N, C-alpha and C positions, 0 to 999 in steps of 0.2 A: 537557514545560508547554505547545506552540504546539496538542497538542491537546489538550488538559482546558479552556484558555479557547476552541474552537470548542463543546468538547460545552456545556461553560454558558451561550456567547452563544447556540447555539440551545436548549438546553431554557426557556431566560430569554425563547427570545418565541414558547417555545410555548406555555411557559404567561399570558407576557399574553395571547395571542388569543385562547388559548379563556377564561378570566373575561372579555376585553372581549366577545367574544359572546358568553355568553351570559347579558347585560346587554341582547340584544338583537336582535331578529328581523329580517330580511333577504332581502329578495329571495334568492333561487339562478339561480345565474353555471350556466348549462348539465346543470338538476335532475336530468338523463337515462341522463349521463356513463356513471356507475360505471353502467347497467345492463347496457353491452355487457357481447360475452362475453366480447370481445378491447380491450386498447388495446394501442396504436402510440405511440411515442416517438424522441425526438434526445433527446440527452446533452449536457453539458458540463460536465467541471468540475477544481476542484483535488487534487493531489495530494502528500500527502508523503512519499518510497520510508525505509523503514529499515532495517540488517542487524544484526539480533545473530548477535555471531561471539565463538567461547570457543576459548580464549588455549591453545597445548599447553604454554605455561610455560618451564623446562631444556630446549635440548633439545640434540644433539652434532651439528656441523658438520662433516665432511670435504672437503677444500682439494682441490683439482687438485694437489698433489705428493705427496695422503696424511692428511699431517698432522691433526690431527684436536682439537677445541676445542671448552668449553661457553656454548653465548650464552646471553639470556633477550633473544627481542624479542615486545611487545605489542604489540596490535592492535585498533584501534575507531573504529568510524562516528565518527565527531568531528562532524557534526552533519549535518540532517539538509534536504535543497536542494527546494526544489515542482516539481512537474515537474504540464503537464495531461492530461488526459482529454477523448477525444470516443469518442461510441458511437449505439446503435441502442438501442432499448425496446421490447420482446411482453409483454405481461404478459397473464393467464387467469384469464379471472374465476369459483374454486372455490363462493365462500360467499358470505351479505353482509360480510361483514370478513375476508376470506379471497383471498389468488393469488394463482398464479403465474408469477414475473416470472426474461423471461430478458434481460441486458443486455449482445451485442456487442461491448467495449470494450480501446479501445487508452491503456495510459498508457504516458507517455514521459517518467519524469525519470531519475536518479541520485544514487547516495549518493558522499560524499568522504569516503574510507578512509586512517589515519595505523597507520607502524610505528616504533615506536621500538626500536634498539636500545639495553640499556641494559649489554652488555659491550665496546662497542665506542662511540669515538669522534672525530671530526671534525682537522682542524687546529688549528682554538680552546678545543677541549674540551671541544664539548660532540654531546653523546648525535647517535646514527646518525641518520640520520628516512628512511622514505618515505613518498606521497603516492600513491594513486591513485584520481581521479575511476570510478570507475562507473557507466557509462550502462547505463540499463534501458531495456529496452521491449515490453510487454506487449501479448501480445492474449490477455486477460480473458474465462472466456465463464460468470459470476456464475450461476445456481440458486439463487434467493432464495424462501422464505415470507413475505407481506407481515402481517401482522393488522391492520386496520386499525381505527381505533375506530371510528359512527357518525360524521356528517357533522353539521356543525352549521354554519346558516350559506354559508360560502365556505370554510370551514379543515376540514381531516380527519389529526389527526396519523397517523401507526401506523409498526411499528418491524419492519421485517425483519433475520430469521438465512438463511444457508446454506454453500453451497461451493461457489470460484473454481477452476473449470482453468486453467493460468497456458503458455504461451508466453513464453520469453525470447527474441529476435529478436536479438538481440544479445554482444555476446565480440569480444574478441578475444583473440590465442592468446598476449602477450608483454606478455599487463596483469599485476600481480602474484597477485592472484585471478582469477578464473574461475566461474559460476554457472555450476547448471546449466540444461538447456532446458526442461523440464517441473517444473510444480511447480501443489501444490493446495495451497488457502488457507479458512481458513473467516471467518466475516466476519457482523460485527452487526451494525445500524446504527439512525443514528431518521429520524422527516423530516416533513413538512406537506403537503399538498395545498394550492393553495389555486384556488381554479373562479377567474378570471377569462373580465370577459364571452365572449373568443374560443379560447382556448386556456386548457390549464390549466400552473401552473407550479409544481413539487417541488423543495423544496433537499430534502438531508437526509447525512448525515455518516452516513461507516461504516465500521467496525475494519477491519480483517484480517487473519491472521497464520499464517501457512503453516504447515505440517504436517509438512514434514521436512527433512531436512540437505537447503542446497540446493548447500555448495561441492560444487565440481569437483574431487576432488580424486584426478587423473589426467592433474590442466593442469600438476602442477608437473613431467614432465618433458619438459615440451616449452616451457619456459625455456629461447630459448638462453644469456640471461647467470643463470649459475655463480651470480655473491652473489648476485638473485635467490631461490635458491629458499631460503634458510633466511627469508627472508622468507616465503613461498608457505608453505613449512612449517610456518607458528607458527601458523597457526587450525589447528581438531580439528576444527571445523563453525561450519556458521551459518544463521543462519535469518530466516527473509526478512519484512516488517513493515510496511503502511504505511492510512495517512490519504487516509481520501476528500474531499470538500463535494463535493455532484456536481446538476448543476440538469434536470430531464429540461422539458421543454415535450413536452405533447400538444394 
């Protein structure tokens, strides 16, 4: 819901700015900046990380004494936590409307995960629960193709699409779930170049979708707390998602 609101707000902003610009020609700031073969800049932003989890369902759990029982444990990333992003930008001009962009970025964020065991209850008769704050720090190297509309006055909307290889720098051996070190995400986004008198400001909203299963399936056997293994085994796969609101400065 938050992602939809951000997208709608940015689309409305671009529509208003474009409509206003069409009614009045103005003096262009930095009129030759887009003619350079290379552009460089820095970026800061906010991100919301999500994890789409697939549950195993009913599973057979073997206790220390060898007895077996059936347990149903369901897991979900139940809320989005706001994180922040920093990085640098390099953009190669390919054509009047096309460019190739590389923006190495560090994303700092976390995901909150809740496990509910429908087969066990605590002393108060409530279903057993486990939670985990899955902190993630990613180094991402997105490679995007950027298609920009013709410039009008000091505005130029654009769209981007590309792939983002990522490296996960965090992970605890005793967490219930642990993610793989490497992943690749597809991304698509929209933005607008604002040509200010002394620099160019570029707000951008993009959506990133993991292309593979990021769950570390070998992690469960390393858990020292055997009671947590049933919770770790309750998840069969995980796919990462991320929404990023970025501000570039050139």
